[in-house]
Structures are given as structure tokens and as C-alpha cells.
C-alpha angles and dihedrals in degrees: 000000000000099000098077097047091049091049092048091049093053092045090052089051089051091049091049092051093047093047091050089054091053098044112074094207092058100042097088093043094051094034099047116005098045096048093047092047090048091054090049091051090046094052094042092045093049091048090050094050094045093049091049091050092046091052093051110107116242103179097165137047105258107164116154109239139184100183144062116291119229109266128121119027095241094053114089111240121219097222097187101031093046108017119192098186138049092253090055090051090050090052092048093048092047091053090045096049100037102034106018091234096178092051089049088060093046120126137191130215124220130183110228131185114294085047095272128160111224125192120204138173126263099211094140091058090050090049094048093047092048091046093049097048095046093044090049090053092049091048090050093050092047090055090062086084088074093054103041134061119220095031111238116252093238091057091052091047092049090047091052092046093049092050100035092119099064118204112179125315131331096040114262113239110210093205089066093051094045095049091051093049092046093051091048090051092049091050093045091049091052091050097041102046110075094207093050091043090052093056097038116111134200089263092057093055094039093057091049095047092044090054091045090052092049093048095043093050090050092050091048092053093049103042110019110029136043116251126180100237093190091056090046091052091048089053092047095048090048090054095047092048092045092240100106122200123177108202119212090235093066106112125225090249088062088056090052091052093045094046093050089049091050092051090049092052094048093045096044101081093050098046140066088270088079089082086097095082091022095071090065092055099042111118089207088065110025101051128089113235102228100137092131093052099042135030112231116204122197106249091203094058111125127200110281123195106234130197108214124211091247090056091047092050092050090049094053099029096122093050093048091049090048090053092051094241122148121256127216091214115042 
């Protein structure tokens, strides 16, 4: 039910970007004002989310674990699955952020004939997610050549490494191919699996299709249409230096790509995509589990008037005696 509205929404965004590139009166607004406003919304939204997370009270240690906590010397301690020190937390976070360790260990449950509940691994999901995120990072770093002059040496090295296996001209960048395949797999999985399709919302499909539109427009510009790279770089440098210029040579497809990127930036802080900074502030991941070694007292506890058992027994002594019940204090 949510697939078609998401697809139509992204197609309308594509049409709006293309029309803006063709209408002279809209070129500066869509080429300069919209991207700068999207960056402002992105930065402000991320700051707002991070400040809200940082202000949330976490009085107790609540890390999710799947290993033995450090306790007695003869019990083997799972240092990464159940870290008890800051260094252990750092190692766990590194594996989580760089290799998606928890997703690697993810399983799914299916009800087969019998009935029989069968658990299986989800390694393809882990591989697709890992391929998408790393490819996205590489593509983002490669795009720095449009915003910087001279181009940093590490960007040139990464560009050469990404396109080392040349197929035709221009050079084929494998990160672009991998990110497209990964996104198509994630979309197909959401459409194919009945359980996942049942819980999928408009926002899930919209994010995937928005990313697919962004990637597809970039691949079209690089491999199938002619784009004036000098004009694109002039536009990019003008945006990054806050002195925007929209050259006449910038094609409408560039406006499609830039508008989809602007929508993604503005949408990012208010969507599920914001898990990127959220993982670093998650108390289930960034806390050491040392509850057996240290006592953690809730700093927000306020004085509470208690009614002890001794006081209760004294208050109802006559009724307890009349009922023939024993007393702790005769």
C-alpha cells in the first residue's frame, strides 16, 4: 500500500528538479537557495536530535549484551560482547559502526509446516547493509573533488582505487555499482518478504526510493549523458563558500541530482536515517557493563517517605493478632 505513494512522491521530486533546471527563473532558487536551506535544516536538525538525546537521563547501566559479564576470575569474560571497561566499549563500538557486528549475528524466524518454528541467518541483509554504507561513504568522499581546489591527495587516491579496474570510458567506479545493487536488494527484500512488507511504512519506501533516485541520477550523469564538470564544480564551490553562482551550462539532470540530495539532507534528521549519529549516543551500546563491580545509584532519586514492615505491623497489630497470624515482634 505504501510503495506506490513513495514512488510517486520521488518521481514528483525528480520532475520538480528537472523543471527547475529548464526554467530560468527557478534555476538560482533550486540551485542555490534550496541546497543551502537544506544544509541549514540538516545541521540544525542533527544538533536538535543530539541535544535531546544527550539530555535524556540514563541513570542505570543498560547495555544490551550476549556474553558473560566480568565477575569471578575463573569465569571467561566476553570482553567485546559484554565490555566492562572503556576500552572494551571502544572495541565494541568500532565493530558495530565499521562492520555492523550485531546485524551480522541477526536471525529471522519462520513458521514452517508442522507447525515448526525455524530460525535462520540473515547474512545477505548484513552484506547489503555493509555494502551500501561503505559505498555511500566512498561516493561521498569522492565528491569532495567538486568542492575543493586543489583536490586533496587522499581523494585522488581513493578515486584511483575505486576505479582501478577500468571498463570503458569514463572509468567505472565500483562504489556506484555496488551502492545501486545494494539498494535494489534492500528494496526487493522489503517487497518480497511478507512479514517485512507488512511492517513497512511509507517512510521506509520513501527513503529507499529517494536514495535510488539520487544514485541513479548520478550514474546517468556520469555514464550516459554529457555534463559540464567545470560548471558543476563552479556551482559546488560557490555553495561551499556561501557565494552561490549557477552557471548556464549546468544541465537539468544536475538540478535533479542536487534537489534529491537537498530533500535527503532536510529529511535526514527527522527520519529513521538519523541512526547514524544515534548509535554513538545509544546507552545500550556506549556503556560499560560493570554492575557487579560498581554500585550505580540513580542521581535523580528524590527522598521518598517509606512505610517499613515494622511500622505496618505495629499499625495493624490488633488485627493481625485477631486473625491468628504470626508477628515478627511479639
